[in-house]
N, C-alpha and C positions, 0 to 999 in steps of 0.2 A: 790637760785632759787629753787622753788618747782619742784621736779622731775616729778610729775604728771602734774602740771600746765603749764610747759614749752612745753609739747608735743602738737603738732598741731592736730586738729581733721579733718580727711578727710571726705568730704561730698560725699556720694554715689549719683549715678544718680537719678534724680527725687526728691531730697531733697532741699528745699529752706529755707534759714535763713535770717531773717530781724531783724535789731536792731533799735528800736525807740529812740527818743530823751530822753525819760524817763527811759532808760536802761531796756526796756522790750524786751526780745528776743523771737521771734516767729519762730518755726520750723515746716514746712509743708512737708508732704511726702505722699506716696501712702496709708498709713494706717491711717492717721489722722493728727491732728495739736496739738502742745503743746506750752505753754507759760511759761516763767520763768522771774521773776523780778531779776535783777542783782544789786549788791551793787554798788554805784557810784564810789567807789575806784578801781573797776575792769573795764578794758576796753576790749571790744570784737571787733575784726577786722576780717572781712570776705573778703578773696581775693584768687583767683585761686583755688576754691573748697577746701580751707583750712580755718579753724577757729583758730585764735590765741587768747589766753587769756593772758592779761598782767595786772600787778598791778602797782600802782603809787609809793609805798614806800616799805621799808623792815620792817615795823612794824609787830609785832607778829600776830595781827588780820588780816592784809592784806595777810600775807604769808599763813595763814590757809584758807582764803577764795579763794585764787588763785587756789589751788588744788580742793577745793570743787566745785567751779563754773565750772571748766573744766570737772570734773566728771559728774556734772548735765547735762551740754550741750552734752557731749558724750552719756549719757543715753537717752537724748531726740532724738538725731540723730539716734541712734540705734533703739529706740522704733518706730519712724515713718517710718523707712525703713524695719525693720525685725520684730519688736514686741518682747514681752517677754512672756515666758510660765513658769508656776510653777505647779508642780504636788505634791499632798498630798495623803497619803495613810491612810485609816481607818483600824486600826488593832484592832480586837475584835469581839467576837461572836455577831452577830445581829447588828453590826454597819453598817448603810446604808446611802447613800446620793443620792438625785435626784435633778436635775436641770430643772426648767421650765422657760425659758427666763431669766429674771433677779432675779428669786426667787430660793434660794437654800434651800432644806429641808433636815435636818440632823436627823437621828435616832441614838442616842448615848448612849442608856441604861438609859435615864432619863424617868420619868413618862409621858413626853410629847415630841413631836418632836420639833425641833428648826427650825424656819423659819427665813432666813436671806435674806434681799433685797440687791442685789449687785449694785454698781454704774453702770451707763450706759456704761462706757468705758471698763468694765470688762466683759468678756465672760466666761461662765462656761460650762463644759461638764463633765459628770460623767460616769464611767465605772464600771461594776460589772461582772467580769469573774469568772467562777466556779473554785474553788481551789486557787484563788488569792485574795489579799486584794482589797476591793473597792477603787477606786481612784477618786479624784476630780482634774480636769485639768482646771487651770485658765489662761486666755490669756488677755493681755492688751498692749497698747502702752506706758503707764505710769508706770515705774518701781516702783516708790515710792508708788503709789496707790495700785499696785498689791501686794506689800509686806505688806501693812497695812491690806488689805482684808485677805490675807493668815494668818497673825498673829491673826486676829480676829477669823477666823474659827478654828485655832489651840487652841485658848484660851477656846473654849467650852469643850474640853476634851484633856488636855495635856497628853503626854505619861507618864504612871506611871513607876517607876523604878523596879518593881518586875516581872511583866509579859510583860511589854512593850505595854500594851493596850492603845489606844488613837489615836489621829490624829498626824501624823508625815510627814515631808517632804520626798520625795522619795530619798533613798540613805542615809538618816540620821541614824547614829549609836546612840543607846540609851544605856547608861551605866546601866547595871542591877546590883541590889544589891542581896546579898545572903538572902534567907529567914531565918526563925527561925531555929536554930540548935537544935537537940534533946538534952534534958536536962537529966542529971544524968547518963552519960555513964560510 
């Protein structure tokens, strides 16, 4: 039995879960609505404010999907009730970010600014405090989409290993390499 898959999911107040005949799970909450298609070999049961995820057999594929779909459903419930937040820091001289609605403008040392249009469910906020690194704060109800957007933003300027300049997640440690050593000592 999957350790993750066998754990029930507790529904907070105000969250409704419906399972259609075609294994489409819909989760509605105060922050929005999410849908997930479930494999037919996995059964979802909703009773007494608990969601139970069960599998039909002990095949390897079914065991793997048991924990996967339980985690996906848990993230959906948490997303529509609390939401998810990701913070990224821009480390480097002259690196700036500004957000206007669903448009994020990044100045990362290239010859031009990078404009990125964000999905409608992702909200962006930027901060620029004196003496601190500029930050990009992303909020969404969909954890998977939020991670994809954050990875795309990071891909514009990954942290380099010598000075650590680039876009990194808040609290992320970058392993730094030693520079060139003096020759002929």
